[in-house]
C-alpha positions as CSV (number, residue, x, y, z in Angstrom):
1,M,0.0,0.0,0.0
2,N,1.5,3.4,-1.1
3,K,0.9,6.0,1.5
4,I,1.9,9.6,0.9
5,T,4.0,11.0,3.7
6,R,3.5,14.4,5.2
7,R,6.8,15.6,3.8
8,Q,5.8,14.6,0.3
9,A,2.4,16.3,0.6
10,L,4.0,19.5,1.8
11,G,6.6,19.4,-1.0
12,T,3.9,18.9,-3.6
13,A,1.8,21.8,-2.1
14,A,4.8,24.1,-2.0
15,G,5.6,23.3,-5.6
16,A,2.1,24.0,-6.7
17,L,2.0,27.3,-4.9
18,S,5.3,28.3,-6.4
19,A,4.0,27.6,-9.9
20,L,0.8,29.6,-9.2
21,G,2.9,32.5,-7.8
22,T,5.1,32.5,-10.8
23,A,2.1,32.5,-13.2
24,G,0.5,35.4,-11.2
25,A,3.6,37.5,-11.2
26,T,4.0,36.9,-15.0
27,A,0.4,38.0,-15.6
28,H,0.8,41.1,-13.4
29,A,4.0,42.1,-15.2
30,A,2.2,41.7,-18.6
31,A,-0.7,43.9,-17.4
32,A,1.8,46.5,-16.1
33,D,3.6,46.6,-19.4
34,S,0.3,47.2,-21.3
35,R,-0.3,50.4,-19.2
36,A,3.2,51.7,-19.7
37,S,2.2,53.4,-23.0
38,I,0.0,55.9,-21.1
39,P,2.1,58.9,-19.8
40,A,2.2,59.4,-16.0
41,G,-0.5,61.7,-14.8
42,T,-2.7,61.0,-17.8
43,V,-6.3,59.8,-17.3
44,D,-8.3,58.2,-20.1
45,E,-11.5,56.6,-18.9
46,V,-15.2,56.2,-19.7
47,Y,-17.4,57.3,-16.8
48,Q,-21.2,56.9,-17.1
49,G,-20.8,56.6,-20.9
50,R,-18.7,59.7,-21.3
51,R,-15.0,59.7,-22.2
52,I,-12.9,61.7,-19.8
53,R,-9.3,62.5,-20.8
54,I,-6.9,64.4,-18.6
55,T,-3.4,65.3,-19.8
56,P,-0.9,66.9,-17.5
57,A,0.3,70.4,-18.1
58,E,3.2,70.7,-20.5
59,S,4.8,73.7,-19.0
60,G,4.7,76.0,-16.0
61,G,4.3,79.8,-16.3
62,G,0.9,81.2,-16.7
63,H,-1.2,84.1,-17.8
64,H,-4.4,85.5,-16.4
65,G,-3.1,84.8,-13.0
66,G,-3.0,81.0,-13.6
67,H,-6.7,80.7,-13.9
68,H,-7.3,79.2,-17.3
69,G,-6.8,75.6,-18.3
70,G,-5.7,74.2,-21.6
71,G,-2.3,73.0,-20.6
72,H,-0.7,76.3,-21.5
73,D,-0.3,77.6,-17.9
74,G,0.6,74.7,-15.7
75,L,-2.9,73.3,-15.3
76,P,-3.9,69.9,-16.8
77,T,-6.2,69.8,-19.8
78,V,-9.5,68.1,-18.9
79,R,-11.8,67.0,-21.7
80,I,-15.2,65.4,-21.6
81,D,-16.1,63.7,-25.0
82,G,-13.4,65.8,-26.6
83,R,-14.6,69.1,-25.3
84,E,-12.4,71.0,-22.9
85,L,-13.7,71.5,-19.3
86,H,-12.4,74.8,-17.9
87,V,-10.7,74.0,-14.5
88,M,-9.2,76.1,-11.8
89,R,-7.0,75.2,-8.9
90,N,-7.7,76.9,-5.6
91,A,-5.0,78.2,-3.2
92,D,-5.6,75.2,-0.9
93,G,-4.9,72.8,-3.7
94,T,-8.5,71.8,-4.4
95,W,-10.1,72.0,-7.8
96,I,-13.3,73.6,-9.2
97,S,-14.7,73.8,-12.7
98,V,-17.1,76.0,-14.7
99,V,-19.8,73.3,-14.3
100,N,-19.9,73.8,-10.5
101,H,-18.0,76.6,-8.8
102,Y,-19.4,75.8,-5.4
103,E,-18.0,72.3,-4.8
104,T,-14.3,71.6,-4.5
105,Y,-12.6,68.4,-5.5
106,A,-9.3,66.8,-4.5
107,D,-8.0,66.1,-8.0
108,P,-9.0,66.8,-11.6
109,A,-10.2,63.2,-12.1
110,S,-12.9,63.4,-9.4
111,L,-13.7,66.9,-10.6
112,A,-14.3,65.6,-14.2
113,R,-16.5,62.7,-12.9
114,A,-18.6,65.2,-10.9
115,A,-19.0,67.4,-14.0
116,V,-20.2,64.3,-16.0
117,R,-22.8,63.6,-13.2
118,E,-23.9,67.3,-13.2
119,L,-24.2,67.5,-17.0
120,Q,-26.7,64.6,-16.9
121,G,-26.0,63.7,-20.5
122,A,-25.9,67.3,-21.8
123,V,-23.0,68.3,-24.1
124,L,-20.4,70.5,-22.5
125,A,-20.6,74.0,-24.0
126,P,-17.3,75.4,-25.3
127,F,-15.5,77.8,-23.0
128,A,-14.6,81.1,-24.6
129,P,-13.0,83.5,-22.1
130,M,-13.0,87.2,-22.7
131,G,-15.6,87.0,-25.5
132,G,-13.3,85.0,-27.8
133,T,-14.3,82.0,-29.8
134,A,-13.7,78.5,-28.6
């Protein structure tokens, strides 16, 4: 009668767990590599059926006191379905948008999601500061 010893059972279990761990680490590394093409600080997601894209600011500096978005003054560019959402950063580091000036958000991503909820399916109107065209 062949009986498996405790040592053999533990060795078999350890080998199986090692194989599973290696497979899991390989899958995780492959998933991490697929996300490597998105630049750091960039958000590209679909939230409640609307595409939100946030790209980090390309340069510092600023005009109009650092209040207008578009990536030209140190603020990220936030777009909902391809239309730019005007965002502003408060002195305390929180964020507001033209969709709702009364609530502050911790980051541009949560601000964009709140704007999508507030729009309730409506198209974001173009922002044209100082009477210009958007």
